[in-house]
N, C-alpha and C positions, 0 to 999 in steps of 0.2 A: 359778376362779371362772366365773360361765355366761356365753352368750351366749343372750339371750333375745329372741323375735321376740313383736311386740304390732301389734294394729293400731288406730289411734290418728292424731291430729293430732301431727306432730312438735313444732308450736309451743307444745304444751300439756305436753310431757314434761318431767319434773324431774329432770334430768342435771345432771353438773358441765359438759358441754357436747353441744349438738348439733352435728351437721354439715350443712352446706347445700350442695346440689348447686347449685354456683353455676355462672355463665358465667363467659369470662375477663375481664370487665371490673370482677367484683366490683360492681357497681352495682344489682343486682337484675335481675329479668327476669320471666319467669312460670314457673308450676308453685311447687314446693317454694320457690324462691328468692324469688318475688314474695312469697308466705306468707310466709316468716321476716321478709323485710324491712318489709314492713305491721305484723306484730306486735311486730316488736323496736323500730319507730317510727324516726323520723328520723335520731336520732344515731347509728344503725348505717351510713346511707349516708355521712355526715360522716366517719365512721372508715375506713371502704371506701375513700372518695378519697384516703387518705394511703397504701394498701397497694398502689399502680402497677400493680394486677391481678395475675393468676395463670394460670402454665402448665398446660396438661392434665397431671392426674396430681399436681400438687403442691398443699399445703394451706397456707394462712396462717387465723391467729386473731384475732378480734375478741372486746371485750366483746359481752353479749348482752341489753343494755338494758332493755328491758321486756319479755322472755321470763323463763319462770321457771327456765330456763338461766342458768348462770354466764358461759358463753363460748360463741362461736359458732366453728367450725372451717368453713373455706370452701376447696371442693375443687372442680375442675373435671374433669368426668369427660369422656369420649372421645364422639364422636358416631359411630354403628353405621355403617359403612359396608360391611356385608357379611363384618366379620371378618378380612379380609385386609391392614389397616391400622394394625397393632400396638395394636386397641382390647382385647386382654386384658388385655396387660402395663400399658397406661396406665389400665385400669380397677381392677385389682389395687394398683398404685400410690397409686391415691387413697385405700382404704382403709388402705395400709400407711402412708403418708405422715401420713394424719388420726392414726392412731394413736399412732406415732411423735411425733406433736407433744403429742396428748392426754399422753403419758407426759413429755414434758419440762418440762410444764405442771403434773407429780404431779396430774394429775386421776383421780378413780376409779370414774367412770361418764360412756360418751357413746352419744350414741344416733343412728344412721345412716339415712338413707331408703336407696332401692334406687337407688343412684347410675345417672344415665343412662339408665334404663330407661321414663322419661316420654317427653317430647319429644326425647330423642335418638337414642331410637328402638333402644336394646340390648334383646335377646330378654331378657325378666323370668327365662325360666328359666336363662339361661347367666346372667345378673346374679347371680341367687342364688346359685350355684354359686361364683362369682368372691369373694362377699361373705362366703361362710361358710367359705372354705377360707382367705383370708386373714385374717379374723378367728379363725378357730381355731388356726391358727399362733401369731399372737400371743398369744393367750390360753395356749398352753401353757408360755411360759415370762414371762407377765405376770399381775399382777394386776390385775383392772380389771374393771367391768360394763360389757357392751355390749349395747346394745340394737338391733335391726334394727326400724323403723319403717315398716309397709306400711298405707298409707291406704286404698285401694281395694279393694273386697270380689274383684275379679277376682284380683289380685295375691296376696291374700290367701289366697285359695285354692288358686290354684296353687301356692303356696308349701309348703302341708301336707303332700304326701306325701314331696316330698323331705326336709323339715326332720325330719319324725318318722321316716324311715328313717335319717338322722344319729343322730337321738338316742339309736335302738334302738343303733344300732354302739357308738357313745360309750358308752353306760350299759355294754354289754358288754364294753368293754376299758378306758375310763379314766373308773373311778368315783370319783364325785366325793367326796373326804373334809372340806370346809369349808362348815358352814351360811351361810347368806348372808341379811340382809335387802334388800327393796324398796322404793324409795323408794314411798309411797303415791301411786297415780293412778288414775283410770279408764281399763281398758284390756281389751281383748279377748285372753285369753293361749290362742297356739295351744301351747308347748311351749318346754322349756328343755335346752339343752344343757351339761355339766358336762364342764370339760376338764382336771379334776384326774388325773394320773398316777399308777396305783400306784407306790410306793417301789423295788421290784424289776424293774419295768418301763422305768426310768429310762433306760437306755443305748440302749432298742430305741424310743425314742419316734419318732414317722414323722410327717409332715407330713399334713393333711389332704386333699392328692392322693391319699395312699394310701387313704385313708378311703373315698374318692368308688370308688376302683378295687374295692373289697372290700366293697362295700354287700351284696351276696348271700352274704358267706360265713356258714356257719352257725356256731354256738356250739362244735359239736366240732371244724372246720375250724380256727377262731379257736385253740382251746385248743392242739390239737396243734402248731399253725404257731410258739405261743408257745412252746411246750415245747421244740421245735426250736432256736427262736433263742436260748434260755437254754438250751442245753445241757443240760438236765436228763434223768433217767431218768424212767419211768413212775413206778415205788415211789416216788421222790422227791418227785415232783408229787403225788400223794395221800395222802401221809404228812406233808406240808406242809400241806397244804389241809385233812387232819383228814378225808378222804373214804375210805368204805369202797371197799376195791379193785374190789368186784362192781361198783358205782357207777360208779367209774371205766371199768371193763371198757365197761359199757352206752354211756356216751358214748363212748368209742373207737371201739365197733363200729357205733354208728346216727350216719350223718352228721348226721341231722334230729333228732336229739334234744333237747327242749326241757327244759332245766334250771328249775329253780325259783330264785327270787330267793335263796334260802339257799345253793343251792349255785353259782351268780355269785360272790357275797362270801367262800365258801370260797376260791374261785382267787385272788381279787383279792391 
């Protein structure tokens, strides 16, 4: 299932749940939190008063009331204090606990804002990396449609290079096999990531942290590494892929070889 990044107002996203970057009181505030409360209507505040607040990194769920979503998952992100106060773990916990809560409620689609990257001051590029890493790891073993919703143009443009780089890496290694339908909405699409893992690579499935470390790996390097991980010989590899030996030799000997899509799919 995919992770898709869109530029939109999260209060207008048609998903089973949207995630609110809340404060610890859960009683509304500025930014995304205030916008969600205003759009959902006063009943949301009434329900939030019964929840007793929320700790940083944790998540709680309410109805969505006047929003097009069915539920709102409220999570409290960390305030950025230079990166030495457990901010990274707490931010990762926000995404992880929100996704687990969505799974508990059997939700099929969830939309996240870029948590803590507004008034809480978390650097947007670092916040985006954490979001994609945690969501990506979750999607490797769970079926869910996840949207990462960015509203302002600056954040949207900042994300494009990183997001497209990861997309290319995932396309080379984890070629998605399942079609999917998106709920219709007005949006501006940056990219999609398909986290389907080819069956014969299941035992070598890695976390998205490894993906980030290997973004600059070429196709040739990737293929040779996977052959080593699988313990296969060159002959076994090109015969199983039905690839000509001379083409395989070219891939092996040219570190910067750029394969066609058909060649990539043959090795999948």
